[in-house]
GUDRENBA-150695 format. One line per field, with one value per residue: x, y, z of N, C-alpha, C in turn; residue number from 1; residue in one letter. Coordinates in Angstrom, 1 decimal, m for minus. Each point is the difference from the previous one (the first is absolute). Layout:
BEGIN
nX (X, ...)
nY (Y, ...)
nZ (Z, ...)
caX (X, ...)
caY (Y, ...)
caZ (Z, ...)
cX (X, ...)
cY (Y, ...)
cZ (Z, ...)
k (NUM, ...)
r (A, ...)
This chain:
BEGIN
nX (88.6, m0.3, 0.5, m0.8, m0.8, 1.7, 0.9, m0.8, 0.0, 1.5, m1.1, 0.7, 0.6, m0.7, 1.9, 0.6, m0.2, m0.9, m0.9, 1.7, m0.5, m1.5, 0.4, 1.4, m0.9, m1.5, 1.1, m0.8, m1.6, 0.8, m0.2, 0.6, 0.3, 1.0, 1.0, 0.2, m1.4, 1.3, 0.5, m1.4, m0.4, 1.2, 0.4, m1.2, 1.1, 0.8, m0.7, m0.6, 0.9, m0.4, m0.1, 0.5, 0.0, 1.6, 0.0, 0.6, 0.6, 0.0, m0.9, 0.9, m1.9, m1.0, m0.5, 0.1, m1.4, m0.4, m1.3, m0.3, m0.7, m1.3, 0.6, m1.4, 0.3, 1.2, 0.8, m1.7, 1.2, 1.0, m0.7, m0.4, 0.9, 0.1, m1.2, 0.2, 1.5, 0.4, m0.5, 0.0, 0.6, 0.0, 0.8, 0.2, m0.1, m0.2, m0.2, 1.7, m0.3, m0.7, m0.7, 0.9, m0.9, 0.6, m1.1, 0.8, m0.7, m0.8, 0.0, 0.9)
nY (91.0, 1.1, 0.3, 0.1, m1.0, m0.1, 0.1, m0.2, m1.5, m0.8, 0.7, m0.9, 0.6, m1.2, 0.1, 0.5, 1.0, 0.1, m0.7, 1.5, 0.7, 0.2, m0.5, 1.3, 0.8, m0.2, m0.6, 1.7, m0.8, m0.8, m0.4, 0.5, m0.3, m0.4, 1.0, m0.1, m0.8, 0.0, 0.1, m0.5, m1.3, m0.4, m0.3, m0.1, m0.5, m0.3, m0.4, 0.1, m0.2, 0.3, m1.5, m1.1, m1.1, 0.6, 0.3, m0.2, 1.3, m0.1, m0.6, m1.8, 1.0, m0.4, 1.0, m0.5, 0.3, 0.0, 0.7, m0.5, 0.9, m0.1, 0.5, 0.9, 1.5, 0.8, 0.3, 0.0, 1.0, 0.6, m0.4, 0.8, 0.2, 0.4, 0.1, 1.7, m0.2, m0.2, 0.2, 0.1, m0.4, 1.2, m0.4, 0.7, 1.3, 0.6, 0.6, 0.3, 0.5, m1.0, 0.7, m0.7, m1.4, m1.1, m0.7, m0.7, m0.7, m1.3, 0.2, m0.9)
nZ (92.2, m0.8, 0.0, m1.5, 0.2, 0.1, m1.2, 0.0, 0.9, m0.2, m1.5, m0.5, m1.4, m0.3, m0.8, m0.8, 0.2, 0.7, m1.3, m0.7, 0.6, m0.8, m1.4, m0.1, 0.3, m0.6, m0.7, 0.4, 0.3, 0.6, m0.8, m0.8, m0.2, 1.2, m0.1, m1.1, 0.3, 1.2, m0.4, m0.7, 0.9, m0.2, m1.1, m1.0, 1.3, m0.7, m1.8, 0.8, 0.0, m1.6, 0.2, m0.9, m0.6, m0.6, m1.3, 1.2, m0.2, 1.4, 0.6, 0.1, 0.7, 0.3, m0.3, 1.7, 0.0, 1.4, m0.2, 1.0, 0.5, 0.2, 1.7, 0.1, m1.6, 0.7, 1.0, m0.3, m0.1, 0.8, 0.9, m1.0, m0.3, 1.5, 0.1, m1.3, 0.6, 1.3, m1.1, m0.8, 1.3, 0.4, m0.2, 0.8, m1.4, 1.4, m0.9, 0.5, 1.4, m1.0, m0.2, m0.8, m0.2, m0.4, m1.6, 1.0, 0.7, 0.3, 1.4, m0.4)
caX (0.2, 0.4, 0.8, m0.7, m1.0, 0.8, 0.8, m1.8, 0.5, 0.8, m0.2, 0.6, m0.8, 1.3, 0.1, 0.9, 1.2, m0.6, 0.1, 0.9, 1.2, m0.3, 0.5, 0.8, m0.6, 0.4, 1.1, 1.0, m1.1, 0.2, m1.6, m1.0, m1.7, m0.9, m1.3, m0.6, m0.4, 0.0, 1.3, m0.5, m1.5, 1.3, m0.1, m1.2, m0.8, 1.6, m0.6, m0.3, 1.4, 0.5, 0.6, m0.2, 0.7, 0.1, 1.5, 1.2, 0.8, 2.2, 0.6, m1.6, m0.6, m0.9, m0.2, m1.2, 0.7, m0.1, m0.1, m1.0, 0.3, m1.0, 0.0, m0.8, m0.8, 1.0, m0.5, m1.1, 1.1, 0.9, m0.1, m0.6, 1.5, 0.7, m1.3, m0.3, 1.4, m0.9, m2.1, 0.3, 1.4, 0.7, 1.7, 0.0, 2.3, m0.1, 1.0, m0.2, m0.1, m0.9, m1.6, m0.6, 0.9, 0.1, m0.8, 0.9, m0.8, m0.7, 0.7, m0.2)
caY (0.9, m0.5, 1.3, 1.5, 0.0, 0.6, 1.5, 1.0, 0.5, 2.0, 0.9, 0.6, m0.5, m1.5, m0.1, m1.6, 0.5, m0.2, m1.7, m0.9, 0.4, m0.7, m1.4, m0.5, m0.4, m2.0, m0.7, 0.3, 0.4, m0.9, m0.8, 0.6, m1.3, 0.5, 1.3, 0.7, 0.4, 0.7, 1.0, 0.8, 1.0, 1.3, 1.7, 0.2, 0.6, 1.7, 1.0, 0.6, 1.0, 0.6, m0.8, m0.5, m0.5, m0.1, m0.8, 1.0, 0.3, 0.0, m1.4, m0.5, m0.2, 1.0, 1.2, 1.0, 1.5, 1.3, 1.1, 2.3, 0.8, m0.3, m1.0, m1.7, m1.5, m1.0, m1.6, m0.7, m0.3, m0.9, m1.3, m1.3, m0.2, m1.1, m0.7, m1.2, m0.3, m0.8, m0.5, m0.3, 0.0, 0.5, 0.9, 1.2, 0.7, 1.7, 1.6, 0.6, 1.8, 0.0, m1.2, m1.0, m1.8, m0.4, m1.3, m0.6, m1.1, m1.5, m0.6, m1.5)
caZ (0.1, m1.3, m0.8, m0.4, 1.3, 0.8, m0.1, m0.6, 0.9, 0.1, m0.1, m1.4, m1.1, m0.3, m1.1, 0.2, 0.7, 1.1, m0.4, 0.0, 0.8, 1.5, 0.1, 0.5, 1.6, m0.3, m0.7, 1.3, 1.6, 0.8, 0.2, m0.8, 0.4, 1.6, 0.5, m1.1, 0.3, 1.1, m0.3, m0.5, 1.1, 1.0, m1.0, 0.5, 1.2, 0.4, m0.1, 1.4, 0.6, m0.7, m0.5, m0.5, m1.1, m1.8, m0.2, 0.3, m1.4, m0.6, m0.4, m0.8, 1.2, 0.5, 1.6, 0.2, m0.2, 0.7, m1.3, 0.7, 0.5, 1.1, 0.5, m0.1, m1.7, m0.6, 0.9, 0.0, m1.3, 0.6, 1.0, m1.0, m0.4, 1.8, 0.6, m1.4, 0.1, 0.6, 0.0, m1.1, m0.1, m1.3, m0.3, m0.7, 0.9, 0.0, m0.1, 0.4, m0.6, m0.2, m0.1, m1.0, 0.3, m1.2, 0.6, m0.9, 0.0, 0.8, 0.8, 0.7)
cX (0.9, 1.3, m0.8, m0.9, 0.8, m0.4, m1.7, m0.3, 0.5, 0.2, 0.9, m0.7, 0.6, 0.7, 1.4, 1.3, m0.5, 0.2, 1.1, 0.6, m1.1, m0.1, 1.5, m0.5, 0.1, 0.5, 1.4, 0.0, m0.2, m1.8, m1.4, m1.3, m1.2, m0.2, m0.2, m1.5, m0.6, 0.5, m1.3, m0.9, 0.8, m0.5, m0.9, m0.9, 1.1, m1.2, m0.6, 0.9, 1.0, 1.7, 0.4, 1.4, m0.1, 1.5, 1.3, 0.6, 1.7, m0.4, m1.5, 0.2, m1.3, 0.7, m1.2, 0.8, m0.7, 0.0, 0.1, 1.4, m0.4, 0.5, m0.6, m0.2, 1.7, m0.4, m0.7, 0.3, 0.6, m0.9, m1.3, 1.2, 0.4, m0.8, 0.1, 1.1, m0.4, m1.2, 1.5, 1.5, 0.9, 1.3, m0.3, 1.4, m0.6, 1.1, 0.2, m0.3, m1.5, m1.8, 0.2, 0.8, 0.2, m0.4, 1.0, m0.5, m0.3, 1.3, m0.4, m0.1)
cY (0.5, 1.7, 0.6, 0.1, 0.7, 1.3, 0.6, 0.3, 1.4, 0.9, m0.1, m0.8, m0.7, 0.4, m1.2, 0.2, 0.1, m1.2, m1.3, 0.8, m1.1, m1.7, 0.0, 0.4, m1.4, m0.3, 0.1, 0.4, m1.5, m0.6, 0.9, m0.2, m0.3, 1.1, 1.2, 0.6, 0.6, 1.4, 0.9, 0.9, 0.7, 1.3, 0.3, 0.2, 1.4, 1.1, 1.0, 0.5, 0.6, m0.7, m1.1, m0.6, m0.5, m0.9, 0.8, 0.0, m0.4, m1.8, m0.9, m0.3, 0.3, 0.9, 0.7, 1.8, 1.0, 1.0, 1.5, 0.0, m0.3, m0.9, m1.6, m1.0, m0.6, m1.0, m0.4, m1.4, m1.5, m0.9, m0.6, m0.6, m1.3, m1.1, m1.7, m0.3, m1.3, m1.3, m0.8, m0.6, 0.9, 1.2, 1.4, 0.7, 1.3, 0.5, 0.6, 1.6, 0.3, m0.8, m1.2, m0.8, m0.6, m1.0, m1.3, m1.6, m0.1, m0.1, m1.6, m0.2)
cZ (m2.0, 0.2, 0.6, 1.6, 1.3, m0.2, m0.3, 1.7, 1.2, m0.2, m1.5, m1.2, m0.2, m0.8, m0.1, 0.8, 1.3, 0.9, 0.7, 1.5, 1.4, 0.4, 0.7, 1.6, 0.5, 0.7, 1.7, 1.1, 0.2, 0.5, m0.4, m0.5, 0.2, 0.3, m0.8, 0.1, 1.4, m0.7, m0.9, 0.9, 1.2, m0.7, 0.4, 1.5, 0.3, m0.5, 0.6, 1.2, m0.6, m0.8, m0.5, m0.4, m1.1, m0.1, m0.3, m1.9, 0.6, 1.1, m0.4, 1.4, 0.3, 1.0, 0.3, 0.4, 0.9, m0.4, 0.9, 1.5, 1.0, 1.3, 0.5, m0.7, m0.3, 1.7, m0.5, m1.9, 0.2, 0.3, m0.9, m0.8, 0.3, m0.9, m1.2, 0.0, 0.9, 0.5, m1.5, m0.4, m1.6, 0.5, m0.3, 0.5, m0.5, m0.8, 0.4, 0.0, m0.1, 0.5, m0.3, 0.2, m1.3, 0.9, m0.1, m0.5, 1.1, 0.6, 0.5, 1.3)
k (1, 2, 3, 4, 5, 6, 7, 8, 9, 10, 11, 12, 13, 14, 15, 16, 17, 18, 19, 20, 21, 22, 23, 24, 25, 26, 27, 28, 29, 30, 31, 32, 33, 34, 35, 36, 37, 38, 39, 40, 41, 42, 43, 44, 45, 46, 47, 48, 49, 50, 51, 52, 53, 54, 55, 56, 57, 58, 59, 60, 61, 62, 63, 64, 65, 66, 67, 68, 69, 70, 71, 72, 73, 74, 75, 76, 77, 78, 79, 80, 81, 82, 83, 84, 85, 86, 87, 88, 89, 90, 91, 92, 93, 94, 95, 96, 97, 98, 99, 100, 101, 102, 103, 104, 105, 106, 107, 108)
r (M, T, Q, E, A, I, L, N, Q, L, G, Y, A, P, N, E, A, L, G, E, Q, L, A, R, I, E, A, N, T, V, G, F, E, K, I, I, K, H, I, M, D, L, H, E, A, L, K, T, D, K, S, Y, V, A, M, S, N, S, N, D, Y, F, K, I, K, I, D, T, D, N, A, V, A, S, A, E, A, E, E, K, I, N, H, F, A, D, K, Y, K, V, Q, L, Q, K, V, E, G, K, Q, T, F, Y, I, V, G, F, A, A)
């Protein structure tokens, strides 16, 4: 999957700075090539719950953001995230006090 395709699917307008950020995320994410397709699939699945995958502004990781106040949608999003992590052996890091997770990488 190309950088441009990844950025487009996540809703970004590709440019040099975003390409560089994505390259840092790729280098920082263990097993990136094994899980990128699954990350994109998760992003699509989370849209119905007002949640999404994005590039973090503060760390060189993808982040998963549950962006809803609806308790049912929030619980459904968290269930999808946990299923994704378990099924594809992806290590997540929860951000304390927020409904946000960093995708650290493939947990062999």
